[in-house]
PASE-392179 format. One line per 10 residues: number of its first residue (from 1); their letters; for each residue x, y, z of N, C-alpha, C. Coordinates in steps of 0.1 Angstrom, whole numbers, plus 2048, in hexadecimal, padded with zeros to 3 digits. Each point is the difference from the previous one (the first is absolute). Example, Ala and Ser with C-alpha at 12.3 -4.5 7.8 and 13.67 -1.06 7.14 Angstrom:
<sites>
1> as> 884:7C7:84E:7F7:80C:800:809:80C:800 ~ 7FC:80B:7F9:809:80B:800:7F8:80B:808
</sites>
This chain:
<sites>
1> mkkiillsll> 808:7F4:800:7F8:80C:800:809:80D:800 ~ 80B:7FF:808:809:80C:800:806:802:7F3 ~ 803:7F6:7F9:806:801:7F2:7F7:807:7F7 ~ 7F3:7FC:800:7F6:806:7F8:7FF:80F:803 ~ 7FF:804:80C:7FF:80E:804:80D:808:7FC ~ 80B:7FA:802:80D:806:7FC:801:802:7F1 ~ 7FC:7F6:7F9:800:801:7F1:7F6:80A:7FB ~ 7F4:801:807:7F6:80A:7FC:805:80E:803 ~ 807:802:80B:806:80D:803:80A:804:7F6 ~ 809:7F6:7FD:80A:802:7F6:7FB:804:7F2
11> ifsfeiaafc> 7F6:7F9:7FC:7F9:803:7F3:7FA:80E:800 ~ 7F9:803:80B:7F9:80D:802:80B:80C:800 ~ 80B:7FD:806:80B:80B:800:805:802:7F2 ~ 802:7F5:7F8:804:802:7F3:7F6:808:7F7 ~ 7F3:7FD:802:7F6:807:7F9:800:80F:803 ~ 802:803:80D:801:80F:804:80C:806:7FA ~ 80B:7F9:800:80C:806:7FA:7FE:802:7F1 ~ 7F9:7F8:7F9:7FE:801:7F2:7F7:80D:7FD ~ 7F7:802:809:7F7:80C:7FE:807:80D:804 ~ 80B:7FF:807:807:80C:804:80B:805:7F6
21> qkigyidsgf> 801:7F9:7F5:80A:804:7F6:7FC:80D:7F9 ~ 80A:808:7FE:7FE:80D:7F9:802:7FE:7F1 ~ 7F7:804:7F8:800:7FE:7F2:800:80E:7F9 ~ 808:801:7F6:800:80D:7F8:801:7FC:7F1 ~ 800:80A:7F7:801:7FD:7F2:807:80C:7FA ~ 806:7FD:7F4:807:80A:7F8:7FB:7FF:7F1 ~ 803:809:7F8:7FE:7FF:7F2:80E:801:7F9 ~ 806:7F4:7FE:80E:7FF:7FB:801:806:7F2 ~ 7F5:7FF:7F8:801:806:7F3:801:80F:800 ~ 7F9:806:809:801:80F:802:80D:803:805
31> ilnkmpeykk> 806:7F9:80A:80D:803:805:80B:7FF:7F6 ~ 7FF:7F5:7F8:80B:7FE:7F6:7FF:80B:7F5 ~ 7F4:804:7FD:7FE:80B:7F6:805:80E:805 ~ 801:801:80D:805:80C:806:810:800:800 ~ 806:7F5:7FE:80E:7FE:801:807:804:7F3 ~ 808:80A:7FF:806:804:7F3:808:7F5:7FA ~ 808:7F8:808:808:7F6:7FB:7F7:7F5:7F9 ~ 7F4:7FE:805:7F7:7F6:7FB:7FC:804:7F2 ~ 7FC:80D:7FF:7FC:806:7F3:80B:7FF:7F6 ~ 80C:803:804:80B:7FF:7F7:802:7F1:7FB
41> aqgeveklsk> 800:7F7:80A:801:7F2:7FD:7F5:7FB:7F6 ~ 7F4:804:803:7F5:7FC:7F7:802:805:7F2 ~ 806:80C:7FF:803:806:7F3:80A:7F8:7F8 ~ 80B:7FB:808:80A:7F8:7FA:7FA:7F3:7FB ~ 7F8:7FA:808:7FA:7F3:7FC:7F7:801:7F4 ~ 7F8:80B:800:7F7:803:7F5:808:802:7F3 ~ 80B:807:801:809:803:7F5:805:7F3:7FA ~ 805:7F8:808:805:7F3:7FC:7F5:7F7:7F9 ~ 7F5:800:807:7F5:7F8:7FB:7FB:805:7F2 ~ 7FF:80D:7FF:7FC:806:7F3:80A:7FD:7F5
51> gwqeeldkks> 80D:801:803:80B:7FC:7F6:7FF:7F2:7FC ~ 7FE:7F7:809:7FF:7F1:7FD:7F3:7FE:7F8 ~ 7F5:807:804:7F3:7FE:7F8:802:805:7F2 ~ 807:80B:7FE:802:805:7F3:808:7F6:7F7 ~ 80A:7FA:806:808:7F6:7FA:7F8:7F4:7FB ~ 7F7:7FC:809:7F7:7F4:7FD:7F6:804:7F5 ~ 7FB:80C:801:7F6:805:7F6:807:800:7F2 ~ 80C:805:800:808:800:7F3:802:7F2:7FA ~ 804:7F7:809:801:7F2:7FB:7F3:7FA:7FB ~ 7F5:803:808:7F3:7FB:7FC:7FC:806:7F2
61> qeiekdfmef> 802:80C:7FE:7FD:806:7F3:808:7FA:7F5 ~ 80D:7FD:802:808:7F9:7F6:7FB:7F3:7FD ~ 7FB:7F8:80A:7FA:7F3:7FE:7F4:801:7F8 ~ 7F7:80A:803:7F4:802:7F9:803:804:7F2 ~ 80A:808:7FD:804:804:7F3:804:7F4:7F8 ~ 809:7F7:806:804:7F4:7F9:7F5:7F7:7FD ~ 7F6:7FF:809:7F4:7F7:7FD:7F8:806:7F5 ~ 7FE:80D:800:7F8:806:7F5:807:7FF:7F2 ~ 80E:801:800:807:7FD:7F4:7FF:7F2:7FB ~ 800:7F7:80A:7FE:7F2:7FD:7F3:7FD:7F9
71> kseevlltee> 7F5:806:806:7F3:7FF:7FB:7FE:805:7F2 ~ 807:80B:7FE:7FF:806:7F2:807:7F8:7F6 ~ 80B:7F9:804:808:7F9:7F6:7FD:7F1:801 ~ 7F7:7FC:808:7FD:7F1:802:7FD:7F9:7F4 ~ 7F9:805:7F7:7FC:7F9:7F3:80C:7FE:7F7 ~ 80A:808:802:80C:7FE:7F7:80A:7F7:806 ~ 7FF:7FC:80D:80A:7F8:806:7FD:7F1:7FF ~ 80B:7F8:800:7FE:7F1:800:7FD:7FC:80E ~ 7FC:7F4:802:7FD:7FB:80D:80C:800:809 ~ 80B:7FD:7FB:80D:801:808:803:80E:805
81> mkkvrldtia> 7FE:80A:7F7:802:80E:803:7F6:805:80A ~ 7F4:7FB:7FF:7F5:804:80A:804:7FB:80E ~ 804:7F4:800:804:7FA:80D:80C:807:806 ~ 80A:804:7F9:80B:807:805:7FC:80D:805 ~ 7F8:808:7F9:7FC:80D:804:7F7:7FF:80C ~ 7F7:7F7:801:7F7:7FE:80C:808:7FC:80C ~ 80A:7F8:7FE:809:7FC:80B:808:80C:805 ~ 805:808:7F7:807:80C:804:7F7:809:808 ~ 7F4:802:7FC:7F6:809:807:7FD:7FA:80E ~ 7FE:7F3:800:7FD:7F9:80D:80C:801:80A
91> rkrlkladaq> 80D:7FF:7FB:80B:802:809:801:80E:805 ~ 7FD:80A:7F8:800:80E:804:7F5:802:80B ~ 7F4:7FA:7FE:7F6:801:80A:804:7FA:80D ~ 807:7F5:800:805:7F9:80C:80A:809:807 ~ 809:806:7F8:80A:809:806:7F9:80C:806 ~ 7F6:805:7FA:7F8:80C:805:7FA:7FC:80E ~ 7FA:7F4:800:7FA:7FB:80D:80A:7FE:80A ~ 80C:7FB:7FD:80B:7FF:80A:804:80D:805 ~ 801:80A:7F7:804:80E:804:7F6:806:809 ~ 7F3:7FE:7FD:7F6:805:809:801:7FA:80E
101> kkyfgfegll> 802:7F3:800:802:7F9:80D:80C:805:807 ~ 80B:802:7F9:80D:805:806:7FE:80E:806 ~ 7F8:808:7F9:7FE:80E:805:7F5:801:80B ~ 7F5:7FA:7FC:7F4:802:809:7FA:7F4:807 ~ 807:7F5:7FE:7FB:7F3:806:803:800:80F ~ 7FB:7F6:807:803:7FE:80E:80F:7FF:802 ~ 805:808:809:80E:802:803:808:804:7F3 ~ 7F9:807:7F8:807:806:7F4:808:80C:803 ~ 806:807:7F6:808:80B:803:7F8:80C:807 ~ 7F4:802:7FC:7F8:80A:806:7FE:7FE:80F
111> flkrqeiikp> 7FC:7F3:803:7FF:7FC:80E:80D:802:808 ~ 80B:7FC:7FA:80D:801:807:804:80E:802 ~ 7FD:809:7F6:804:80E:801:7F7:807:80A ~ 7F3:7FC:801:7F7:806:809:805:7FC:80F ~ 804:7F3:801:805:7FC:80D:80D:808:804 ~ 808:802:7F6:80D:807:803:7FE:80E:804 ~ 7F7:807:7F9:7FE:80E:801:7F6:804:80B ~ 7F4:7F9:800:7F5:804:809:800:7F9:80E ~ 805:7F4:801:800:7F9:80C:808:808:80B ~ 80B:806:7FE:807:807:80B:7F7:80C:805
121> iqdkmfeave> 7F8:806:7F7:7F7:80B:804:7F5:7FB:808 ~ 7FA:7F4:7FC:7F6:7FA:808:805:7FC:80E ~ 80C:7FB:800:806:7FC:80D:802:80C:809 ~ 803:80B:7FB:801:80D:807:7F3:803:806 ~ 7F5:7FF:7F8:7F3:803:805:7FC:7F6:80B ~ 803:7F3:7FE:7FC:7F6:80A:808:802:80E ~ 80C:805:7FF:808:803:80C:7F9:80B:807 ~ 7FB:80A:7F9:7F9:80B:806:7F3:7FB:807 ~ 7F9:7F7:7F9:7F4:7FB:805:803:7F8:80D ~ 80A:7F9:800:804:7F8:80C:804:80A:80C
131> kvcrtkridi> 806:80A:7FD:804:80A:80A:7F3:807:806 ~ 7F7:803:7F7:7F3:806:805:7F9:7F6:808 ~ 800:7F3:7FC:7F9:7F6:808:806:7FF:80E ~ 80D:801:801:807:7FF:80D:7FC:80C:808 ~ 801:80C:7FB:7FE:80C:808:7F2:802:803 ~ 7F6:7FC:7F8:7F2:801:803:7FA:7F4:806 ~ 809:7F6:802:7FB:7F3:807:7F5:7FA:7F8 ~ 802:7FE:7F3:7F6:7FA:7F8:804:7F1:7FE ~ 7F6:7F8:802:803:7F1:7FF:7FE:7FB:7F2 ~ 7F6:806:7F9:7FD:7FB:7F2:7FE:80C:7F7
141> mldksgdfvm> 808:801:7F5:7FF:80B:7F7:7FB:7FA:7F3 ~ 7F5:805:7FA:7FA:7FC:7F4:803:80A:7F5 ~ 7FF:7FC:7F4:803:808:7F4:7F3:801:7F8 ~ 7FA:80C:7FF:7F3:800:7F9:802:802:7F1 ~ 80C:801:7FB:802:801:7F2:803:7F3:7F9 ~ 801:7F6:808:803:7F2:7FB:7F3:7F9:7FC ~ 801:7F3:7FE:7F5:7F8:7FC:7F6:7FE:80B ~ 804:802:80D:7F7:7FF:80B:7F6:80B:800 ~ 7F3:7FC:7FF:7F6:80A:7FF:7FB:804:80E ~ 800:80E:801:7FC:806:80D:7F3:808:7FC
151> lytnpvhdyt> 7F4:7FB:804:7F4:806:7FC:7FE:80D:808 ~ 804:801:80C:7FF:80C:808:80D:802:808 ~ 805:80C:801:80C:802:808:7FD:80D:808 ~ 802:800:80D:7FF:80B:808:80D:808:7FF ~ 800:80D:7FC:80C:807:7FE:809:801:80D ~ 7FA:7FE:80B:808:800:80D:80B:7F6:7FF ~ 7FE:7F5:7F9:809:7F5:800:80A:801:7F4 ~ 7FF:80B:7F8:809:802:7F4:80D:805:805 ~ 80B:7F9:7FD:80D:804:804:809:804:7F4 ~ 7FA:802:7F5:807:804:7F4:808:80D:802
161> dyvleelglv> 7FA:80A:806:808:80C:802:80C:7FE:809 ~ 7FF:7F7:80A:80B:7FE:809:80C:7FA:7F8 ~ 7FC:7F7:7F7:80B:7F9:7F7:806:80B:7F7 ~ 7F8:808:7FA:805:80B:7F8:809:809:808 ~ 7FC:803:80C:809:808:809:80D:7F9:803 ~ 7FF:7F3:803:80C:7F8:803:80A:800:7F4 ~ 7FA:801:7F4:808:800:7F4:805:80E:7FC ~ 7FC:80A:808:804:80E:7FE:7F8:806:7F5 ~ 7F4:7FB:7FD:7F8:806:7F5:7F4:807:807 ~ 7FB:80A:7F9:7F5:807:805:7F3:7FB:7FA
171> adtgnysdnt> 7F6:7FD:809:7F3:7FB:7FB:7F8:80B:7FA ~ 7FC:7FF:7F4:7F7:80A:7FA:7F2:7FA:801 ~ 7F9:803:80A:7F3:7F9:803:7F6:803:7F5 ~ 802:80A:7F8:7F6:803:7F5:801:7F5:7F5 ~ 80B:7F9:7FF:802:7F6:7F6:7FD:7F2:805 ~ 7FF:7FF:80E:7FE:7F3:806:7F1:7FC:7FE ~ 7FE:7F3:7FD:7F3:7FC:7FD:7F5:801:80B ~ 804:800:80D:7F7:801:80A:7FC:80E:803 ~ 808:80A:7FB:7FD:80E:802:7FD:804:80F ~ 808:7FA:809:7FE:803:80E:80A:80A:804
181> ntedkksnns> 7FD:807:80A:809:80A:805:80B:7FA:808 ~ 80D:802:7FD:80B:7FA:806:800:803:80F ~ 7FD:80C:804:801:804:80E:7F5:7F9:808 ~ 7F4:7FE:7FA:7F5:7F9:806:804:7F1:803 ~ 806:7FB:7F5:805:7F2:802:80A:7FE:80B ~ 80A:809:800:80A:7FF:80A:7FB:802:80E ~ 7F7:809:802:7FA:802:80D:7F8:7F5:804 ~ 7F8:7FA:7F6:7F8:7F4:803:809:7F4:803 ~ 80B:7FF:7F9:809:7F4:802:807:802:80E ~ 803:80C:804:806:801:80D:7F7:7FC:80B
191> kn> 7F3:800:7FE:7F6:7FB:80A:801:7F1:802 ~ 805:7F9:7F5:800:7F1:800:80A:7FB:80A
</sites>
């Protein structure tokens, strides 16, 4: 009987501890867009992506041109010549598909470049989030810009401005999606 009572008390104390956790959220997309180094990195990645896409488009147009030439000359070609030309076009299409995969595929050059350029900036933001969590004693920090859907958020629990402050960036509340007053949020958060 004592074991059951002790076990019940232990379970009850864990439930109380779970309800006492402090939860907050941030908008990482908004924070990253406020970081000048992120905008610069995004520009670099977009420039590379655009260059690779133009290269692929040029190759695709060449293949299309070769195919149209083949179609216009098809009646004049022998079966052997048709086969050679079609094989050549098919090899070019395979090379194009390989180049697309090389540039834009899973773990392709675009992915690797994005990791190289953007990941250190994201790490800087995550360090600031971690620091805010420690100073504000937040147990769980959610990100409302991710795939996790938050149907309602009380601005009192929004710590985006604190992370911006930690990063040395000024929050322009006019651009922030919640349009809440920073001073009101900070005074409300200090009550928590």
